[in-house]
gemmi code that builds the backbone of each chain (N, CA, C; Angstrom):
import gemmi

chains = {
    "A": [
        ("MET", (41.436, 4.162, -9.020), (41.343, 2.872, -9.710), (40.065, 2.164, -9.261)),
        ("PRO", (39.159, 1.845, -10.182), (37.915, 1.203, -9.758), (38.133, -0.297, -9.539)),
        ("SER", (37.440, -0.855, -8.551), (37.323, -2.306, -8.513), (36.032, -2.630, -9.266)),
        ("PHE", (35.824, -3.886, -9.586), (34.665, -4.184, -10.421), (33.368, -3.847, -9.696)),
        ("LYS", (33.404, -3.781, -8.369), (32.196, -3.435, -7.607), (31.796, -1.980, -7.829)),
        ("ASP", (32.764, -1.148, -8.249), (32.476, 0.269, -8.456), (31.956, 0.546, -9.849)),
        ("VAL", (31.941, -0.454, -10.706), (31.680, -0.261, -12.129), (30.285, -0.752, -12.478)),
        ("ALA", (29.582, 0.031, -13.314), (28.246, -0.358, -13.754), (28.132, -0.189, -15.259)),
        ("VAL", (27.292, -0.983, -15.854), (27.038, -0.859, -17.291), (26.547, 0.560, -17.573)),
        ("GLY", (27.099, 1.147, -18.604), (26.727, 2.501, -18.967), (27.670, 3.568, -18.434)),
        ("ASP", (28.537, 3.198, -17.474), (29.509, 4.155, -16.956), (30.343, 4.706, -18.111)),
        ("GLU", (30.616, 5.987, -18.059), (31.432, 6.610, -19.091), (32.851, 6.830, -18.580)),
        ("LEU", (33.811, 6.533, -19.435), (35.203, 6.786, -19.078), (35.503, 8.274, -19.247)),
        ("PRO", (36.377, 8.826, -18.421), (36.795, 10.216, -18.669), (37.398, 10.305, -20.071)),
        ("PRO", (36.948, 11.274, -20.877), (37.456, 11.379, -22.247), (38.930, 11.778, -22.260)),
        ("LEU", (39.580, 11.415, -23.361), (40.993, 11.723, -23.571), (41.116, 12.452, -24.904)),
        ("THR", (41.527, 13.714, -24.848), (41.607, 14.547, -26.054), (43.050, 14.855, -26.406)),
        ("LYS", (43.357, 14.754, -27.679), (44.694, 15.117, -28.176), (44.508, 16.056, -29.368)),
        ("GLY", (45.285, 17.125, -29.348), (45.244, 17.980, -30.519), (45.145, 19.457, -30.196)),
        ("PRO", (45.189, 20.251, -31.275), (45.281, 19.781, -32.660), (46.527, 18.916, -32.880)),
        ("VAL", (46.329, 17.781, -33.547), (47.441, 16.871, -33.802), (48.318, 17.479, -34.893)),
        ("THR", (49.545, 17.704, -34.578), (50.459, 18.374, -35.504), (51.193, 17.365, -36.399)),
        ("ARG", (51.781, 17.879, -37.477), (52.586, 17.033, -38.350), (53.756, 16.442, -37.569)),
        ("GLN", (54.297, 17.229, -36.644), (55.413, 16.742, -35.833), (54.983, 15.524, -35.017)),
        ("MET", (53.777, 15.557, -34.483), (53.310, 14.411, -33.697), (53.203, 13.179, -34.594)),
        ("LEU", (52.770, 13.368, -35.837), (52.675, 12.230, -36.743), (54.061, 11.654, -37.057)),
        ("VAL", (55.044, 12.535, -37.183), (56.414, 12.072, -37.418), (56.924, 11.310, -36.198)),
        ("GLU", (56.656, 11.840, -35.016), (57.080, 11.146, -33.790), (56.419, 9.777, -33.700)),
        ("TRP", (55.176, 9.691, -34.144), (54.505, 8.392, -34.088), (55.098, 7.425, -35.118)),
        ("CYS", (55.472, 7.947, -36.269), (56.185, 7.101, -37.242), (57.402, 6.461, -36.576)),
        ("ALA", (58.151, 7.272, -35.836), (59.349, 6.762, -35.157), (58.966, 5.775, -34.057)),
        ("ALA", (57.920, 6.107, -33.315), (57.521, 5.251, -32.193), (57.100, 3.872, -32.674)),
        ("GLU", (56.396, 3.800, -33.806), (55.926, 2.501, -34.275), (56.835, 1.930, -35.361)),
        ("ASN", (57.931, 2.643, -35.651), (58.915, 2.137, -36.616), (58.295, 1.890, -37.989)),
        ("ASP", (57.482, 2.842, -38.431), (56.816, 2.753, -39.732), (56.750, 4.167, -40.287)),
        ("TYR", (57.596, 4.424, -41.292), (57.741, 5.796, -41.787), (57.000, 6.006, -43.102)),
        ("ASN", (55.763, 5.519, -43.187), (54.968, 5.740, -44.391), (54.871, 7.236, -44.665)),
        ("THR", (55.286, 7.649, -45.856), (55.424, 9.088, -46.143), (54.086, 9.834, -46.172)),
        ("ILE", (52.988, 9.109, -46.318), (51.719, 9.828, -46.392), (51.437, 10.600, -45.100)),
        ("HIS", (52.087, 10.223, -44.023), (51.799, 10.860, -42.727), (52.568, 12.159, -42.538)),
        ("TYR", (53.498, 12.462, -43.442), (54.204, 13.735, -43.309), (54.423, 14.437, -44.644)),
        ("SER", (53.934, 13.888, -45.704), (54.010, 14.511, -47.023), (52.600, 14.678, -47.566)),
        ("GLU", (52.180, 15.956, -47.678), (50.851, 16.218, -48.244), (50.768, 15.674, -49.669)),
        ("GLU", (51.872, 15.814, -50.404), (51.894, 15.363, -51.803), (51.644, 13.868, -51.890)),
        ("ASP", (52.317, 13.100, -51.041), (52.136, 11.650, -51.075), (50.751, 11.250, -50.572)),
        ("ALA", (50.246, 12.000, -49.596), (48.908, 11.695, -49.097), (47.892, 11.869, -50.223)),
        ("ARG", (47.961, 12.997, -50.908), (46.998, 13.275, -51.979), (47.169, 12.313, -53.147)),
        ("ALA", (48.405, 11.899, -53.427), (48.623, 10.931, -54.512), (47.935, 9.603, -54.207)),
        ("ASN", (47.689, 9.349, -52.923), (46.990, 8.135, -52.511), (45.507, 8.391, -52.236)),
        ("GLY", (45.020, 9.541, -52.687), (43.591, 9.819, -52.558), (43.156, 10.284, -51.186)),
        ("ILE", (44.108, 10.718, -50.376), (43.778, 11.167, -49.023), (43.876, 12.686, -49.011)),
        ("PRO", (42.903, 13.401, -48.433), (42.880, 14.860, -48.541), (43.974, 15.607, -47.777)),
        ("GLY", (44.693, 14.931, -46.938), (45.784, 15.561, -46.199), (46.558, 14.491, -45.467)),
        ("ALA", (47.583, 14.884, -44.728), (48.378, 13.901, -43.987), (47.494, 13.247, -42.932)),
        ("PRO", (47.247, 11.943, -43.027), (46.325, 11.308, -42.090), (46.999, 10.943, -40.773)),
        ("ILE", (46.191, 11.010, -39.704), (46.648, 10.513, -38.406), (46.616, 9.000, -38.467)),
        ("GLN", (47.715, 8.373, -38.091), (47.799, 6.927, -38.187), (46.677, 6.234, -37.418)),
        ("GLY", (46.128, 5.192, -38.023), (45.136, 4.394, -37.310), (45.722, 3.834, -36.034)),
        ("SER", (46.984, 3.427, -36.093), (47.628, 2.844, -34.922), (47.775, 3.860, -33.791)),
        ("PHE", (47.907, 5.120, -34.127), (47.988, 6.173, -33.114), (46.656, 6.247, -32.368)),
        ("ARG", (45.578, 6.227, -33.118), (44.253, 6.252, -32.502), (44.023, 4.982, -31.678)),
        ("PHE", (44.491, 3.883, -32.214), (44.362, 2.597, -31.525), (45.101, 2.638, -30.191)),
        ("ALA", (46.318, 3.131, -30.203), (47.105, 3.216, -28.970), (46.441, 4.145, -27.963)),
        ("LEU", (45.827, 5.229, -28.453), (45.140, 6.134, -27.544), (43.903, 5.480, -26.932)),
        ("LEU", (43.244, 4.609, -27.685), (42.119, 3.873, -27.098), (42.613, 2.982, -25.958)),
        ("GLY", (43.790, 2.421, -26.117), (44.373, 1.668, -25.014), (44.653, 2.576, -23.830)),
        ("ARG", (45.090, 3.790, -24.101), (45.427, 4.709, -23.021), (44.202, 5.177, -22.257)),
        ("ILE", (43.071, 5.407, -22.944), (41.899, 5.874, -22.201), (41.444, 4.797, -21.215)),
        ("VAL", (41.604, 3.544, -21.620), (41.212, 2.447, -20.722), (42.235, 2.305, -19.595)),
        ("GLU", (43.507, 2.380, -19.927), (44.548, 2.240, -18.898), (44.462, 3.359, -17.860)),
        ("ARG", (44.174, 4.581, -18.319), (44.043, 5.693, -17.373), (42.884, 5.433, -16.410)),
        ("TRP", (41.793, 4.893, -16.939), (40.596, 4.659, -16.131), (40.796, 3.485, -15.182)),
        ("MET", (41.423, 2.406, -15.669), (41.486, 1.200, -14.856), (42.583, 1.268, -13.788)),
        ("GLY", (43.614, 2.058, -14.052), (44.659, 2.239, -13.063), (45.584, 1.037, -12.932)),
        ("ARG", (46.584, 1.188, -12.066), (47.535, 0.095, -11.856), (46.857, -1.021, -11.070)),
        ("GLY", (47.289, -2.216, -11.261), (46.686, -3.358, -10.573), (45.624, -4.046, -11.406)),
        ("ALA", (45.191, -3.385, -12.482), (44.240, -3.999, -13.398), (44.996, -4.450, -14.647)),
        ("THR", (44.355, -5.258, -15.456), (45.000, -5.822, -16.648), (44.223, -5.437, -17.895)),
        ("LEU", (44.924, -4.848, -18.865), (44.309, -4.592, -20.162), (44.499, -5.843, -20.996)),
        ("ARG", (43.424, -6.519, -21.321), (43.541, -7.811, -21.973), (43.436, -7.716, -23.497)),
        ("ARG", (42.584, -6.808, -23.962), (42.381, -6.780, -25.419), (41.821, -5.429, -25.825)),
        ("VAL", (42.266, -4.921, -26.967), (41.706, -3.722, -27.573), (41.587, -3.977, -29.070)),
        ("SER", (40.417, -3.641, -29.599), (40.221, -3.761, -31.043), (39.755, -2.425, -31.587)),
        ("ALA", (40.086, -2.144, -32.842), (39.675, -0.888, -33.460), (39.525, -1.069, -34.964)),
        ("SER", (38.511, -0.423, -35.507), (38.324, -0.351, -36.961), (38.435, 1.112, -37.375)),
        ("TYR", (39.221, 1.351, -38.410), (39.466, 2.728, -38.840), (38.502, 3.041, -39.988)),
        ("ARG", (37.477, 3.819, -39.676), (36.368, 4.012, -40.594), (36.429, 5.332, -41.336)),
        ("GLY", (37.312, 6.210, -40.930), (37.400, 7.497, -41.602), (38.735, 8.139, -41.309)),
        ("TRP", (39.031, 9.178, -42.077), (40.300, 9.874, -41.884), (40.181, 10.932, -40.804)),
        ("ASP", (41.180, 10.960, -39.938), (41.461, 12.146, -39.142), (42.776, 12.657, -39.696)),
        ("LEU", (42.874, 13.973, -39.857), (44.041, 14.541, -40.541), (44.858, 15.422, -39.616)),
        ("ALA", (46.098, 15.667, -40.009), (46.931, 16.613, -39.274), (46.158, 17.920, -39.120)),
        ("GLY", (46.125, 18.456, -37.915), (45.347, 19.657, -37.633), (44.044, 19.358, -36.911)),
        ("ASP", (43.584, 18.122, -36.985), (42.363, 17.735, -36.286), (42.643, 17.562, -34.799)),
        ("THR", (41.577, 17.712, -34.022), (41.604, 17.384, -32.598), (40.763, 16.128, -32.420)),
        ("ILE", (41.337, 15.121, -31.781), (40.624, 13.859, -31.624), (40.373, 13.571, -30.146)),
        ("THR", (39.224, 13.010, -29.872), (38.832, 12.682, -28.501), (38.455, 11.213, -28.424)),
        ("CYS", (39.068, 10.521, -27.481), (38.730, 9.121, -27.216), (37.656, 9.088, -26.140)),
        ("ARG", (36.682, 8.218, -26.361), (35.598, 8.060, -25.389), (35.335, 6.577, -25.177)),
        ("GLY", (34.680, 6.257, -24.072), (34.348, 4.865, -23.819), (33.213, 4.736, -22.825)),
        ("THR", (32.502, 3.624, -22.926), (31.457, 3.298, -21.965), (31.559, 1.826, -21.599)),
        ("VAL", (31.089, 1.493, -20.409), (31.119, 0.113, -19.947), (29.958, -0.647, -20.579)),
        ("LEU", (30.280, -1.774, -21.218), (29.260, -2.591, -21.863), (28.768, -3.721, -20.960)),
        ("SER", (29.719, -4.342, -20.252), (29.332, -5.464, -19.391), (30.352, -5.621, -18.276)),
        ("VAL", (29.865, -6.185, -17.177), (30.712, -6.442, -16.011), (30.464, -7.873, -15.573)),
        ("SER", (31.523, -8.622, -15.372), (31.389, -10.012, -14.934), (31.910, -10.142, -13.509)),
        ("PRO", (31.028, -10.232, -12.527), (31.477, -10.305, -11.130), (32.312, -11.553, -10.830)),
        ("ALA", (32.103, -12.609, -11.591), (32.790, -13.864, -11.298), (34.303, -13.745, -11.476)),
        ("ASP", (34.714, -12.961, -12.477), (36.148, -12.892, -12.774), (36.659, -11.459, -12.934)),
        ("GLY", (35.817, -10.471, -12.689), (36.255, -9.081, -12.771), (36.456, -8.562, -14.186)),
        ("VAL", (35.970, -9.297, -15.160), (36.156, -8.879, -16.550), (35.140, -7.796, -16.919)),
        ("VAL", (35.656, -6.716, -17.472), (34.810, -5.608, -17.906), (35.030, -5.397, -19.405)),
        ("GLU", (33.944, -5.342, -20.131), (34.026, -5.049, -21.561), (33.558, -3.615, -21.797)),
        ("LEU", (34.234, -2.963, -22.702), (33.951, -1.564, -22.967), (33.767, -1.309, -24.459)),
        ("ASP", (32.962, -0.339, -24.737), (32.823, 0.215, -26.076), (33.739, 1.438, -26.110)),
        ("VAL", (34.626, 1.508, -27.090), (35.531, 2.655, -27.157), (35.522, 3.213, -28.569)),
        ("TRP", (35.767, 4.499, -28.687), (35.785, 5.105, -30.007), (36.554, 6.416, -29.992)),
        ("VAL", (36.832, 6.891, -31.210), (37.521, 8.164, -31.395), (36.635, 9.050, -32.251)),
        ("GLU", (36.458, 10.292, -31.826), (35.734, 11.245, -32.650), (36.569, 12.511, -32.808)),
        ("ASN", (36.347, 13.199, -33.923), (37.115, 14.414, -34.149), (36.261, 15.646, -33.831)),
        ("GLN", (36.836, 16.809, -34.068), (36.145, 18.051, -33.671), (34.892, 18.291, -34.507)),
        ("ARG", (34.763, 17.578, -35.622), (33.561, 17.702, -36.453), (32.469, 16.745, -35.974)),
        ("GLY", (32.754, 16.013, -34.914), (31.770, 15.063, -34.394), (31.747, 13.751, -35.157)),
        ("GLU", (32.687, 13.554, -36.055), (32.744, 12.321, -36.838), (33.431, 11.229, -36.019)),
        ("ARG", (32.824, 10.071, -35.994), (33.408, 8.938, -35.265), (34.284, 8.158, -36.225)),
        ("SER", (35.573, 8.473, -36.223), (36.494, 7.908, -37.208), (36.949, 6.495, -36.869)),
        ("THR", (36.879, 6.148, -35.604), (37.422, 4.869, -35.155), (36.469, 4.281, -34.132)),
        ("THR", (36.120, 3.032, -34.307), (35.258, 2.350, -33.334), (35.971, 1.106, -32.841)),
        ("GLY", (35.651, 0.696, -31.619), (36.330, -0.484, -31.109), (35.763, -0.983, -29.801)),
        ("LYS", (36.430, -1.994, -29.299), (36.058, -2.613, -28.028), (37.330, -2.788, -27.199)),
        ("ALA", (37.143, -2.929, -25.897), (38.275, -3.224, -25.019), (37.815, -4.187, -23.938)),
        ("VAL", (38.739, -4.968, -23.464), (38.462, -5.902, -22.372), (39.535, -5.696, -21.312)),
        ("THR", (39.085, -5.505, -20.074), (40.028, -5.333, -18.987), (39.583, -6.185, -17.811)),
        ("VAL", (40.517, -6.524, -16.958), (40.208, -7.294, -15.765), (40.527, -6.407, -14.565)),
        ("LEU", (39.503, -6.096, -13.796), (39.685, -5.218, -12.647), (39.868, -6.042, -11.380)),
        ("PRO", (40.549, -5.488, -10.402), (40.669, -6.198, -9.128), (39.306, -6.294, -8.455)),
        ("LYS", (39.096, -7.356, -7.734), (37.802, -7.555, -7.110), (37.641, -6.685, -5.868)),
        ("GLY", (38.753, -6.226, -5.361), (38.850, -5.274, -4.252), (37.749, -5.170, -3.281)),
    ],
    "B": [
        ("MET", (42.669, -17.618, -51.456), (44.100, -17.263, -51.376), (44.741, -18.085, -50.277)),
        ("SER", (45.847, -18.721, -50.544), (46.458, -19.569, -49.523), (47.159, -18.716, -48.485)),
        ("ASP", (47.321, -19.298, -47.294), (48.036, -18.586, -46.235), (49.470, -18.306, -46.668)),
        ("VAL", (49.933, -17.123, -46.395), (51.330, -16.805, -46.615), (51.885, -16.397, -45.274)),
        ("GLU", (52.832, -17.150, -44.769), (53.379, -16.849, -43.462), (54.666, -16.068, -43.614)),
        ("ILE", (54.719, -14.968, -42.922), (55.895, -14.108, -42.991), (56.465, -14.003, -41.592)),
        ("ARG", (57.714, -14.318, -41.469), (58.341, -14.166, -40.164), (59.135, -12.872, -40.160)),
        ("GLY", (58.788, -11.999, -39.230), (59.530, -10.757, -39.109), (60.829, -10.993, -38.365)),
        ("ARG", (61.612, -9.977, -38.285), (62.879, -10.113, -37.569), (62.612, -10.151, -36.066)),
        ("ASP", (63.516, -10.760, -35.330), (63.427, -10.743, -33.873), (63.836, -9.360, -33.378)),
        ("GLU", (63.147, -8.875, -32.392), (63.474, -7.556, -31.839), (63.510, -7.639, -30.320)),
        ("ILE", (64.425, -6.870, -29.763), (64.546, -6.805, -28.304), (63.677, -5.671, -27.799)),
        ("VAL", (62.968, -5.900, -26.712), (62.143, -4.858, -26.097), (63.074, -3.878, -25.397)),
        ("GLU", (63.048, -2.641, -25.836), (63.954, -1.627, -25.287), (63.170, -0.605, -24.470)),
        ("TYR", (63.691, -0.313, -23.300), (63.045, 0.624, -22.378), (62.852, 1.988, -23.037)),
        ("GLY", (63.865, 2.458, -23.764), (63.785, 3.766, -24.403), (62.720, 3.828, -25.478)),
        ("ARG", (62.488, 2.719, -26.148), (61.454, 2.708, -27.191), (60.058, 2.749, -26.560)),
        ("VAL", (59.907, 2.160, -25.396), (58.619, 2.249, -24.707), (58.395, 3.700, -24.287)),
        ("ARG", (59.474, 4.328, -23.826), (59.389, 5.745, -23.473), (58.939, 6.561, -24.688)),
        ("ASP", (59.566, 6.329, -25.842), (59.222, 7.072, -27.055), (57.765, 6.810, -27.455)),
        ("PHE", (57.324, 5.598, -27.274), (55.920, 5.213, -27.574), (54.963, 6.059, -26.745)),
        ("MET", (55.229, 6.193, -25.466), (54.347, 6.953, -24.593), (54.445, 8.453, -24.875)),
        ("LEU", (55.654, 8.945, -25.021), (55.825, 10.386, -25.238), (55.258, 10.829, -26.581)),
        ("ALA", (55.283, 9.945, -27.582), (54.721, 10.289, -28.896), (53.213, 10.496, -28.798)),
        ("MET", (52.598, 9.919, -27.767), (51.170, 10.134, -27.546), (50.926, 11.284, -26.584)),
        ("ASP", (52.022, 11.976, -26.199), (51.897, 13.026, -25.182), (51.346, 12.440, -23.878)),
        ("GLU", (51.743, 11.243, -23.566), (51.347, 10.590, -22.329), (52.554, 10.509, -21.388)),
        ("ALA", (52.259, 10.544, -20.094), (53.343, 10.470, -19.115), (54.022, 9.107, -19.186)),
        ("PHE", (55.314, 9.112, -18.967), (56.066, 7.851, -18.958), (56.507, 7.573, -17.532)),
        ("GLU", (55.854, 6.585, -16.893), (56.126, 6.319, -15.486), (56.540, 4.883, -15.259)),
        ("MET", (56.845, 4.174, -16.320), (57.153, 2.744, -16.214), (58.529, 2.529, -15.605)),
        ("LYS", (58.620, 1.624, -14.656), (59.918, 1.206, -14.127), (60.463, 0.129, -15.057)),
        ("GLU", (61.785, -0.052, -15.015), (62.401, -1.037, -15.908), (61.916, -2.442, -15.651)),
        ("THR", (61.416, -2.695, -14.445), (60.942, -4.040, -14.115), (59.437, -4.210, -14.338)),
        ("ASP", (58.766, -3.127, -14.745), (57.322, -3.234, -15.004), (57.088, -3.899, -16.355)),
        ("PRO", (55.928, -4.531, -16.540), (55.576, -4.992, -17.891), (55.309, -3.782, -18.788)),
        ("VAL", (55.587, -3.934, -20.078), (55.349, -2.832, -21.004), (53.857, -2.733, -21.302)),
        ("PRO", (53.365, -1.571, -21.741), (51.943, -1.478, -22.118), (51.618, -2.532, -23.177)),
        ("PRO", (50.513, -3.252, -23.034), (50.198, -4.318, -23.991), (50.196, -3.866, -25.445)),
        ("LEU", (49.724, -2.645, -25.714), (49.638, -2.222, -27.101), (50.997, -1.825, -27.684)),
        ("PHE", (52.035, -1.839, -26.867), (53.379, -1.617, -27.392), (53.743, -2.707, -28.402)),
        ("LEU", (53.045, -3.830, -28.345), (53.287, -4.909, -29.309), (53.105, -4.432, -30.752)),
        ("LEU", (52.286, -3.394, -30.959), (52.035, -2.958, -32.333), (53.299, -2.415, -33.002)),
        ("THR", (54.315, -2.116, -32.216), (55.543, -1.567, -32.796), (56.460, -2.655, -33.362)),
        ("PHE", (56.142, -3.911, -33.149), (56.977, -5.005, -33.637), (56.493, -5.515, -34.987)),
        ("GLY", (57.429, -6.012, -35.771), (57.089, -6.598, -37.061), (56.667, -5.580, -38.105)),
        ("ARG", (57.060, -4.312, -37.920), (56.647, -3.271, -38.860), (57.580, -3.240, -40.061)),
        ("ILE", (57.062, -2.683, -41.168), (57.882, -2.406, -42.339), (58.304, -0.952, -42.234)),
        ("ARG", (59.594, -0.727, -42.029), (60.096, 0.604, -41.729), (59.828, 1.594, -42.873)),
        ("ARG", (60.010, 1.140, -44.093), (59.792, 2.022, -45.247), (58.810, 1.347, -46.197)),
        ("PRO", (57.533, 1.387, -45.849), (56.562, 0.712, -46.719), (56.510, 1.375, -48.081)),
        ("THR", (56.516, 0.576, -49.112), (56.528, 1.133, -50.460), (55.259, 0.815, -51.235)),
        ("GLU", (54.504, -0.155, -50.717), (53.307, -0.543, -51.451), (52.255, 0.543, -51.335)),
        ("THR", (51.706, 0.930, -52.447), (50.643, 1.939, -52.411), (49.304, 1.250, -52.572)),
        ("GLY", (48.284, 1.926, -52.222), (46.943, 1.380, -52.396), (46.508, 0.443, -51.293)),
        ("GLN", (47.350, 0.236, -50.272), (46.954, -0.621, -49.148), (47.032, 0.198, -47.877)),
        ("ILE", (45.958, 0.168, -47.121), (45.929, 0.932, -45.887), (45.522, 0.030, -44.728)),
        ("ASN", (45.802, 0.484, -43.550), (45.472, -0.247, -42.345), (44.001, -0.036, -42.025)),
        ("GLY", (43.244, -1.125, -41.986), (41.813, -1.007, -41.732), (41.436, -1.284, -40.287)),
        ("GLY", (42.340, -1.903, -39.544), (41.991, -2.194, -38.157), (43.061, -2.997, -37.452)),
        ("ASP", (43.068, -2.894, -36.135), (43.960, -3.666, -35.274), (43.141, -4.276, -34.149)),
        ("ASP", (43.623, -5.378, -33.641), (42.913, -6.078, -32.567), (43.961, -6.867, -31.803)),
        ("ILE", (44.519, -6.240, -30.768), (45.588, -6.883, -30.015), (45.037, -7.512, -28.747)),
        ("GLU", (45.334, -8.777, -28.602), (45.008, -9.513, -27.388), (46.323, -9.817, -26.674)),
        ("SER", (46.415, -9.391, -25.435), (47.624, -9.632, -24.645), (47.462, -10.960, -23.919)),
        ("LEU", (48.410, -11.872, -24.128), (48.307, -13.208, -23.530), (49.232, -13.367, -22.325)),
        ("LEU", (50.403, -12.742, -22.393), (51.361, -12.787, -21.298), (52.037, -11.423, -21.210)),
        ("PRO", (52.490, -11.044, -20.022), (53.186, -9.755, -19.932), (54.528, -9.808, -20.664)),
        ("VAL", (54.930, -8.652, -21.163), (56.195, -8.496, -21.880), (57.047, -7.501, -21.104)),
        ("TYR", (58.349, -7.787, -21.023), (59.240, -6.963, -20.213), (60.419, -6.462, -21.033)),
        ("THR", (61.021, -5.377, -20.564), (62.251, -4.873, -21.159), (63.281, -5.997, -21.197)),
        ("GLY", (63.927, -6.132, -22.356), (64.921, -7.187, -22.514), (64.392, -8.449, -23.158)),
        ("ASP", (63.085, -8.616, -23.201), (62.519, -9.777, -23.890), (62.859, -9.697, -25.380)),
        ("ARG", (62.936, -10.839, -26.010), (63.145, -10.900, -27.461), (61.815, -11.327, -28.075)),
        ("ILE", (61.273, -10.479, -28.938), (59.961, -10.750, -29.526), (60.136, -11.146, -30.988)),
        ("THR", (59.544, -12.270, -31.347), (59.516, -12.730, -32.734), (58.100, -12.549, -33.250)),
        ("THR", (57.984, -11.964, -34.429), (56.658, -11.783, -35.022), (56.514, -12.705, -36.229)),
        ("THR", (55.349, -13.294, -36.335), (55.017, -14.127, -37.488), (53.631, -13.729, -37.937)),
        ("GLU", (53.501, -13.394, -39.224), (52.199, -12.953, -39.718), (51.745, -13.835, -40.870)),
        ("ARG", (50.478, -14.097, -40.906), (49.910, -14.787, -42.061), (48.560, -14.167, -42.399)),
        ("ILE", (48.238, -14.227, -43.677), (46.937, -13.745, -44.135), (45.967, -14.913, -44.014)),
        ("VAL", (44.907, -14.729, -43.269), (43.984, -15.837, -43.008), (42.720, -15.768, -43.843)),
        ("GLU", (42.428, -14.590, -44.418), (41.199, -14.470, -45.200), (41.331, -13.303, -46.157)),
        ("THR", (40.799, -13.476, -47.339), (40.771, -12.409, -48.341), (39.334, -12.250, -48.813)),
        ("ILE", (38.841, -11.013, -48.761), (37.449, -10.748, -49.141), (37.450, -9.660, -50.197)),
        ("GLU", (36.839, -9.957, -51.334), (36.717, -8.959, -52.405), (35.346, -8.297, -52.300)),
        ("LYS", (35.369, -6.968, -52.388), (34.092, -6.252, -52.361), (34.049, -5.293, -53.533)),
        ("LYS", (32.940, -5.315, -54.236), (32.792, -4.392, -55.366), (31.778, -3.329, -54.989)),
        ("GLY", (32.157, -2.085, -55.182), (31.260, -0.997, -54.868), (31.239, -0.002, -55.999)),
        ("SER", (30.579, 1.099, -55.767), (30.424, 2.106, -56.815), (31.763, 2.733, -57.187)),
        ("LYS", (32.737, 2.700, -56.284), (34.030, 3.330, -56.554), (35.074, 2.317, -57.012)),
        ("GLY", (34.653, 1.089, -57.234), (35.623, 0.101, -57.692), (35.712, -1.074, -56.757)),
        ("THR", (36.754, -1.869, -56.942), (36.942, -3.073, -56.144), (37.780, -2.766, -54.919)),
        ("MET", (37.369, -3.324, -53.807), (38.131, -3.184, -52.581), (38.383, -4.590, -52.039)),
        ("THR", (39.603, -4.831, -51.625), (39.954, -6.133, -51.068), (40.280, -5.976, -49.594)),
        ("LEU", (39.635, -6.768, -48.776), (39.961, -6.802, -47.347), (40.855, -8.007, -47.098)),
        ("LEU", (41.976, -7.766, -46.458), (42.887, -8.841, -46.084), (42.871, -8.955, -44.566)),
        ("LYS", (42.521, -10.135, -44.088), (42.525, -10.374, -42.648), (43.835, -11.085, -42.298)),
        ("GLY", (44.628, -10.459, -41.472), (45.907, -11.041, -41.100), (45.952, -11.360, -39.620)),
        ("GLU", (46.849, -12.265, -39.289), (47.046, -12.614, -37.886), (48.537, -12.536, -37.608)),
        ("MET", (48.903, -11.634, -36.719), (50.302, -11.505, -36.340), (50.480, -12.071, -34.941)),
        ("ILE", (51.368, -13.021, -34.817), (51.634, -13.677, -33.536), (52.937, -13.152, -32.973)),
        ("TYR", (52.951, -12.806, -31.696), (54.139, -12.331, -31.004), (54.574, -13.405, -30.014)),
        ("THR", (55.821, -13.807, -30.117), (56.364, -14.882, -29.282), (57.625, -14.385, -28.598)),
        ("ASN", (57.820, -14.779, -27.327), (59.038, -14.336, -26.636), (60.171, -15.356, -26.782)),
        ("GLN", (61.273, -15.074, -26.100), (62.482, -15.884, -26.268), (62.305, -17.297, -25.716)),
        ("ARG", (61.282, -17.497, -24.927), (61.008, -18.839, -24.397), (60.023, -19.596, -25.274)),
        ("GLY", (59.659, -18.999, -26.387), (58.713, -19.656, -27.285), (57.279, -19.512, -26.848)),
        ("GLU", (57.027, -18.663, -25.863), (55.672, -18.466, -25.361), (54.959, -17.406, -26.215)),
        ("ARG", (53.734, -17.675, -26.514), (52.941, -16.706, -27.272), (52.506, -15.608, -26.306)),
        ("VAL", (52.947, -14.387, -26.530), (52.633, -13.295, -25.610), (51.503, -12.407, -26.110)),
        ("GLY", (51.179, -12.506, -27.393), (50.090, -11.680, -27.907), (49.770, -12.037, -29.339)),
        ("VAL", (48.640, -11.534, -29.774), (48.221, -11.718, -31.169), (47.513, -10.455, -31.620)),
        ("ASN", (47.766, -10.065, -32.854), (47.087, -8.913, -33.457), (46.334, -9.390, -34.687)),
        ("ARG", (45.047, -9.332, -34.601), (44.208, -9.707, -35.747), (43.948, -8.438, -36.559)),
        ("LYS", (44.692, -8.303, -37.637), (44.737, -7.048, -38.384), (43.843, -7.101, -39.606)),
        ("THR", (43.428, -5.944, -40.044), (42.681, -5.823, -41.291), (43.413, -4.835, -42.187)),
        ("TYR", (43.691, -5.255, -43.401), (44.280, -4.371, -44.389), (43.235, -4.142, -45.481)),
        ("ILE", (43.213, -2.929, -46.000), (42.304, -2.620, -47.097), (43.145, -2.305, -48.316)),
        ("ARG", (42.917, -3.071, -49.366), (43.637, -2.834, -50.609), (42.633, -2.273, -51.595)),
        ("LEU", (42.869, -1.047, -52.031), (41.936, -0.386, -52.913), (42.226, -0.767, -54.355)),
        ("GLY", (41.177, -0.822, -55.172), (41.376, -1.122, -56.577), (42.130, 0.010, -57.227)),
        ("LEU", (43.166, -0.264, -57.994), (43.968, 0.771, -58.636), (43.758, 0.783, -60.147)),
    ],
}
model = gemmi.Model(1)
for chain_id, residues in chains.items():
    chain = gemmi.Chain(chain_id)
    for i, (resn, *xyz) in enumerate(residues, 1):
        res = gemmi.Residue()
        res.name, res.seqid = resn, gemmi.SeqId(i, " ")
        for name, pos in zip(("N", "CA", "C"), xyz):
            atom = gemmi.Atom()
            atom.name, atom.element = name, gemmi.Element(name[0])
            atom.pos, atom.b_iso = gemmi.Position(*pos), 0.0
            res.add_atom(atom)
        chain.add_residue(res)
    model.add_chain(chain)
structure = gemmi.Structure()
structure.add_model(model)
structure.setup_entities()
């Protein structure tokens, strides 16, 4: 677990990879977030909505962005905010990797801002976002 | 477009649902019952279980955690649309809806907010 003294602008978070993301995982995520939109497990419904296959939920990617930060910051730190924009489709069968870098560090209050994103095996950055965490001054 | 405020149902924070949230991501579940839940677990509240509207997709989430949330808390969600933006492009009209979902606990304290973006495609 880093204290803010250990953190520098430009530091990279250890990447977090999931996949290939299976249809079963998408169904489990439907249950986890209590939203059973059929496009995530029916190819027919996905295509009827103009999507080339069962899409990985944006919220799934969003939650994983929270996890890459939580894994890095460790216990004793506070995840204050995570934002994400879903700019492209990741589909069932894709492998997605969450990445992040430190954007700023505030010694006065231990606040660290991060750039976070999700990319797939094709190198496409499907999701972009920011995160804010408060690290112990340790 | 005027604000439309929608109050979701009250939901109790359940330890097993937090477990399912973590396991669905293939992440380890190490939370004790007395620990605060992961802040992004808030995204599971106020959902429409069987969404039927077509042509609208989730364009973004932005959760700010204001207070810790614990197993057994009662969370009330209230959502309103704060901005509507029409965009015309080569593929038709696209509408961006900016929503704000507020999460409040049983003491009336605001524990989080999700500034959401919905994309409604021209049909």
